[in-house]
N, C-alpha and C positions, 0 to 999 in steps of 0.2 A: 756243315761240321766246319768248315773253313772259319766262319765267321765266330762260331763258340770257341775254337781254339786259339784265335786270336785274342778273344776277350779274356781268357784265362791267362793267355802269357803276357799281355799288356800289364795286369796287376800282379803277376806272380801267384796266382791263385792255385790252390791244391786241387789235383784232378777230380778229387771227391766232389767238387762243385760243378762237373761236366753237365749235369741234368739241368741245373738251374741257368747255366750258360746257353744251351741249346734252346730252352724255352723263351730265354729273353732274345736270342737271336730271330727265333720264329716271330716274336712279338715285333721287333723292329723291322723285319722284312715285310711284315704285312702293312706296314706303315710308310714304305719306300715305294718309289716309282719302279714299274715293272714293264717290260715289253708285252706281257700277257694280257694287260689291262690298258688300253690307251688313255692317257690324259688322266689318269687317277690311279690310286692306290688300291691295292686288294681289299683293305679294310673299308674304304669308302665305297666301292663297288658291291659290297656285301650289306653294308648297313645304311648307304645313302647318305652318309654325313662325313664332312671333311674331318679328318683326325687332327687333333692338337699335339704340337710338338713340345710346348711349354713344360711339360712334367718330366721330360725324357733326361736322364743322368747317366754319368759313365760307369759301366758296370764294375763291379770291384772296388768303388771308392770307398774311402773312409767316410762314415757319416756318424751323426750324434742324434740319438733318438731321445725325444722329450719323455720324462717321467712324470705322469700326473701326480698333482698335489696330495691326493688321498693315498698315493702308493709309497709316499716317502715322508721322512721326519724333516722339520726345518733346517737342519745343518747337513743333511745329506746332498749329494750331487743332484742337479737337476736333469742330467742327461746320462745315457749310456752309449758307450763307443760300440760301433758295428761295422758290418761291410755290406754294401749295397748289393743285392742278388737278384733284382728284377722287379716285376710289377705283378700286384695282386689282381685276379680275376674275380674274386670274391666281393672286393669293396675298392673305394679309391683309396690306395695305399701303396706302399712301397714293401717289398720282402727283405728283411735285414736279418743278417746272420749276428745275433749277439755275442760279442767277444767275451763276455763274462760268464754268461749262462751256458754258452755253447748251443743254444736253441734258435731255430728261425722263428721271427716274429713279424707281424704286419703292423705297420704304423703309418699315419699320415703326417705327424709333427716330427719332420726329420730335416736336418741341416747336413749339406753335403760339403766334403773337402775333396774335389775332385783331382786336385794335383797331388794327393796324398795316396800312400799305399801301406800294407801291413807287412811287417817284416816277421814271417812266421817262426824264424829260428830265434830271434831275439825277443819277439813278442812286443814290439814297438812299432810307432808310426814313423814312416820315413817319407821324405819329400821326393817326388818324382819329377825329374828333369831330363833334358835331351841337351847334350852338349853341341855348340855352334861350331861349325868348321872354321879353321884359320882365316879363310878368304872373307870373313865377315867385315863390314864397316868399322871405323873407329869406334872406341867405347862410348863416345858422347852422343854419336849419332845412333848407336844402338839404343841408347838408353831414351833417346827423344822417340824413336820409333816405337819402342816398347811401351812407353807412356801413352802415346797417341794411340796403339793397338788397344790398351787397356780402356781408354776412355770410350773408344768406340764400341768394345765389348759391353761396357756398362750401360751405354746409352740404348744398345740393341736388346739388353737382357729383358725377358719377359717380366711384367709387372707381377709382383706378388711372389718371384722365385726365391727359395730360401737363400739366407745369407750363408756365406762361408764363414765358419769359426777361425780364429786366428791360429797360425802354425803353432804346434806344440812345442817345437824345437826348431832352431835355425841352423843350417848347414852352409858353410861358406865355401865358396868355389871361385876359381881364378876367372872362370868365364860365366857370365850370366845365363841362365837357362832360356830356352826358346819358348815363348808363350803358347799355350795350346788353347782352342776355342772351345767351349761346352758344346755337348752334342745338340742341345736345343738350338744353339746359334747356328749350327751346320744346318739344321732342318729348316730353320727359318730361312736361310739364304737360298733354300731350293725354290721358294717362291718367288725369286727375282724374275724368272722367265714369265711369269704373268704380268709384271710391270711393263709399262710402255717406256721405250727410251724417250729422253727428251730432246736428242740431237741425232745427227748422222753418225758422229764419232762415236757415240756409244751404242749404236744400232749395230755398226758393221763389225763389232767384236763377237757377235752372236750369230749363229749360223741361221737361225730360225727368222731373224729380220733380214738378213742378207736374202734368203730365198724368197721373202716376202716383196722385198723390193725388186727382184728380178722378174717375179710374176707380174708385178705392176707395170714394169717397163715392156715386157712382152705384150701386155694387154693393150697397152697405148700404141705400140708399133704395128700390132695386128689390126688396130681398129684404124689405122692410117690417120692418127690424130694431128701429127705435126710433120714438118720437113725442115731439113738444115737449110739456113739462108745467110746471107751476109748481113751483118749487123747495120740496121737502117740508121741514117744520119737524122732523120726528120721525125724519128718515132722513139717513143719511150719503151725501153725493154723492160719486161715485167720479170721479178726474180721469182723463183720457186723454191719449196722445202718441203722435206718429207715429214709426214704424220704418222704415228705409229698407234695401232690399237689392237688389243686383244679381245676377240669376241668370244663370249661365253654362251653356254647352252643353259637351260633352265635350272638345271642342277648346279649351277657353278663351274663345271668342267669346261675346259678350253675348246672352243669351236675350231678356231683358226687365228693365225696372227696375220693381221692385215697392215701393209704399208701404203700410204696413199701419197702421191705426189700432187702438192697443192700449190697454185700460183697465188701470189702474195696480192690479192685483189684489192687490197686497200689502197695501192697506188694508182689504181685506174680513175680516170677522170669522166665523169657524167658527160653524156653528150658526144663524147669522142672515142672512148673505148667501149661504152656501153649505152644503151638507152633504157628499154624496159627490163625489169629483173623480176617481177612477182610471178610465183609459181605456186599454185594451190596444193594443199596435201589433204588426205583423208581426216576427217574428224573422227574422234573416238566413238561417239554416238552412232556415226555411220557403221564403224566396224562392230560395235555391239548389235545394231540392227541387223547387220548381215549374218551375224552368228545366230541371233533369234530366229530368222527366217530359216536358215539352215537347219536349225533344231527343230522347229515345227514341222518342216517338211521332210526330216530325216535324210538331208543331203550331206556329203562329206565335203570339208572345206580343205582345199589344198594351197600350198604356199610355194611360191618361186622368188627368186632374188636375181636381180639383173646385175651381172658383174661390171662394175665401172660405169654405172648408168650415165653419169654426166659425160663420158667421153662419146657418147652417141648424139649428142646434140649438135646441130649446125650452128655457127654464127657468122653473121654478116659482116663484121668488123674486122679490120686488119690488125692482128695483135702478135706480137713477139715476145717469147720468153728466153730466160736463160736455160742453157743445159744443166740437168739435175747432177747434184753430186754423186760421185761414184759411176757415172755412166756419160762422161765427156767423150765425144767421138774423138779417136786419136787422129792427129792431122788436120783436125777442124776444131781445135780449141777456142779459136776466136770466133767462130760463128756462133749464131744464135738459132732459135726454133720458131718457125713461123707455123701458127695454129690454123688447121684446116676445120678442127671441130673443137668443143668447149672443153675446157680442162677445169677440175675441180679448185675452187678458189675463185674463179672469176665470178663477177657480179652477175653475169647474164647466164652462167651455167645452168641454174636450176630451171630457168624459163626454156632455155634452149632444149633441155631434155624433156620437158613436159610438153613442149610443142611437137616433138618428134613423137613420143609415146601416143599422145592424142591424135595425131594424123594417122599412125598406125591402127589404132582402134577405129577411128570413123572410116577408114578405107576397107576394113572387114566387115563392116555391116553393124556395129556396135552403135547403140543410142547412149549419148552422154546426159546423165542426169540433170535436170534444170537447177535444182537446189544443191547439188554436190557435183562439181565438176571433176572429181576424181573417181565417180562411180559410174561404170559402163554396164549395159545390160544388152544382150543379144537374144533374140527370139527367132525360132525356126519352127513354125507350126506350134506345137505343144511343148516343144523343148525351149529351155531357158538356160541361159549362161550369164552369171553375175560376177564382174571383177571390180574389184577395189584397189586403188593405187595409192600407196604411201611412199613417195619418193621412188626409191629403187625395189621396194618389197610389194609384191602382189599377192593377194589372197582371192581365190576364185572358188566358186561352187555352182551347182546346177543339178538338173534331174536327169540328164544323159551323160553318162560316162565315156561315150564314144565321142560326142561333141567336145567334151572336156579334154579329152586326149588329143584331138585335132588341133585343139587350141594351144595346148602345151608344145606340142611338136613344131607348130608354126612359129611361136615364139622362141623357142631354142634355135630354130633356124635363122631367125632374123636377128637376134641378139645373142650375146654370150650370157647363158643363164645357169643359175644353180637350182636344180630341182630339189626342194626340200620335202615333198611328200606330204602326207597330211600336217596341217597346221598345229604345232605343238606349243610353239613359243613366239611370241609376236609382239614388239614394242615393250618388252618386259612383262608381259602377260602370259601367264601359263594356261594353255588350252587343253582340256582333256575331253575328247570325242568319244561318247559311249552310245550303246543303242538307245538308252532311256532318255538321251539328252546330251547338251554340252555344257560342261563347268569350266568357268573362267575365275582364276584367282592371281594374287601377287604374293605368293607365300615366300619365296625368295626374296623378293624386294624387301618385304616387311622385316624379315631377320636381317638383312643387310643394314636397313635403316635402325633397327633397335642396337645393332653393333655400333653404328656410326655416333648415336647419341648415348652410348654405354648404358643402354637401357635393357639389355638382354637378359638380366637377371631381376629385373624389378617386379614388385607385386602387382597383380593384376586387379582391374576393376571391371564392373559389370555394364558400365555406361561411358560414352565418350566425353560427356560433360556432367558437371553437377547439376541435378535438376532444379530448375528455379533460379539458378545463379545468373546475376546481371553484370556485363562487363562494360567499361567506359574507358576512354582515352587517359583520363586524369583520375586514377584510383588511389593516390598517395603512396603507392608502394615505389621501391626503388627502380629506376630504369636499368634494363639489361643489355647485353651485346645485341644490336639490331641485325648484324649479319648472320649470327647464329639462329636467331630467331626467324628470320626470313627464309634461310636454308631449311630449317625445320618445316615451315609451313609449305614452302615450295614442294618438299617431297611428299608431304602428306597431301597435297593437291593432286600429284601424280598418282598416287595410291588410290583416289577415289575413283579410277577409271573402273575398278571391279569392287570398290568398297562405298556403296551409297551411304551406308550406315554412318560414315564419318564425314558426310559432306557438309552437312549443315555446320557441325562443330567447327571444322576447318575453314570454311567460308566465313564464319562468324569472327574468328580469330585472326583472320587474314586482314581484317579492318584496321589493325593495330600494327601493322609491319613497320609503319614510319618511325614510330617512337614506343616500342613494347616495354612493359613493366614485367616485375617478378610475377605478379598476378597473372598475366597474359602467357608467360613462359611455363608458369606451373599447370595452366590449363592445357597448354599444348604437350606438355609432358605427360598429362593424364591421359590423352589420346593415344599416345605410345604404350602407356600401361594397359589400355584397353585393347590395343592391337596384339600386345603379347599374348593375351589369353584368347585372341581370336585369329589367330594367323592363318588357319585353314579356311576362314570365311570367304566368300566369294558370291558370284551370281550364277545360278543353276537356270539354265534354258532348257525346259521340259519338253520332249516330243509330244505333241498333240494334234488331234484332228479338228480342233475347235479353237484356233488361235485367233484372238480379238485383239485390236488395237485399243487400249484403255488408257485414259489420261486422268490424273488428279492434280487439282491445285488447292492451295490453302494459304492463309496469311495470318499474321498476328496484327495487333492494332498499336502502333506506336511503341514497339518494343525496344527501339534503339534509345539509351538513355542520353545519348549525346546530341541527336538531331531529331528525336521523336520520330523517326522514319520508321515505316513497318517492313517486316521481311515476308516476303512471299516466296512461295516455293511450288514447284510442278515436278511431275514424274511421269514418264509414259512407258508402258510395257507391252510387249507383243506376245501373248501367250503367258508364261509364268515369270519371266524374267525382265528387269528393268532395263531399258537401253538408252534412256535420255532422261535427265533431270538437273535441276539446279535450283538453289535458294537465291532470290534478288532482294536486294535492299533497296526500297524506294519510297517517296513520298505518296502518301494516299490521301486525297481531299475528303472532305466530309460528304461524299455522295451517297445516295442510298445504298445499303448492304447488298441488294439484289443487283444494282447496276454495277456495283464494284465487282462483284464475283464474275459478272458477265464478262467485263472488260478483261480481267485477268485471264479467264479461260481462252478468250480470243487471241490474246498476246502470245500465250504459250503455245497453241495449236498451229498458229501460222507458218512456222518453218516446214511443217509436213503437209501444206497444202489442203488442210482439212475445213477451213473456216467456212466453205460454202455447203459443206455435208450435213 
């Protein structure tokens, strides 16, 4: 009621509109952050969709409702004056009190004058302003600040927002009015907390990022990563900087704010500050294969995250770094930090961490896969435990829950871990584990991709490419921005993790990333149109007692117009779902067709060690 009372008093509205004010207050509160629901608004928790703030307007404002052509004569006014009283739940429109007819109407075609209010006694529009105190800066400075604020407001105003009509009358004042922001502008600024600060000076102004930096320093000190030392005269001291990242859940809500202290490894000298740097990561086809196995055997897949994983790796080199901003030891400002363990940003940090975790697994009886160095298997009689490592993310599954629990407890005892429970979201992939099987998709990423390229409202198509269409490097059409095209193709390639139906189309268009044309870009946007109609598509791994490894391969003949090369493709499935597949563009000689197909098949099954079967 306090909110409703304030809205009525702000625009001097009669108490007869109290019901409209209460209704609008509830509407707004459902779209505001609340302690009852963490990291989301009540309407988002109910509907599962983030609400938009672009349509919000100041309650009680003067507005102008468009009169359709068929309801007026040529010389009559095109608009009617009204007062904004809220939002319609019946349709996409605003609730307007028509000052001429004294009736409540609903309309979408409305222009707002949020700085104006209605004088009920004199029945005319008045400008609303707030007087500035005497201790304000000089007139010239105030005008400059006002102009700057106006420019910022216009640049932030949502596209397509209704334009304000010119004031109906001017009121001269000795002091200029204080500018007020649109309600939509205020709501949009609430999203700032999701943005990552670019530097320490910006981050230190916000409590969440200060807490994140303090947690990072506590983790480093607890891990005994460094020690204070005198600045060496014969060694280069490496600088450090803060990196900030907001981690999101599958539904787009905030998981946590992460601050990472990173060494400026680009200043390291090879052979002096580091030697070997390579560290393997799990391939996506390995992750999909593990999901397929778990689905077929009806195993549950769990997930854990190693906190500050790179800080656990041991280094052999003598390395010094500067003290981090905001955490310089008092009385030791001139000293530096000598590293005992690796730090993020160092060239050798990934390899040092992999060496540490690999030794951990091998010491506890795991066997490392010969073809995938990040896949570990442990067998005890009829019990099996499978672990896949992607940098600091671990997913694991098996047929013995007790064995899984012992493994988890030992990991959490050895390293600082976050137990994420059942795997639901991994590398941008949404995982839904059910009794009948496991479904993986990238719906949220697809929506983000469509929004990025302004295709969220595009018309859908039923196929990724036009059937029978041939593409070539020089097609006579105008060239387009290569960076935008490469960004789109790169995003689509990542989406193929769960969308094999766009694999061929994306790989085909990736051949033209060096010099794309309008034809190529239109074809890439067609894939986006296809994705908009199939956002919920993914891969379904069905539970079955008769799971077989099945592989298919095929090829066209000289399908490439530019070099007459053929495109071959292959796919492998375990049970019902595909876990590995890729099209390849290569030159095929005029060998007999039978020999050609045999060579292709041997080439595709080699990574799985099946060529001898």
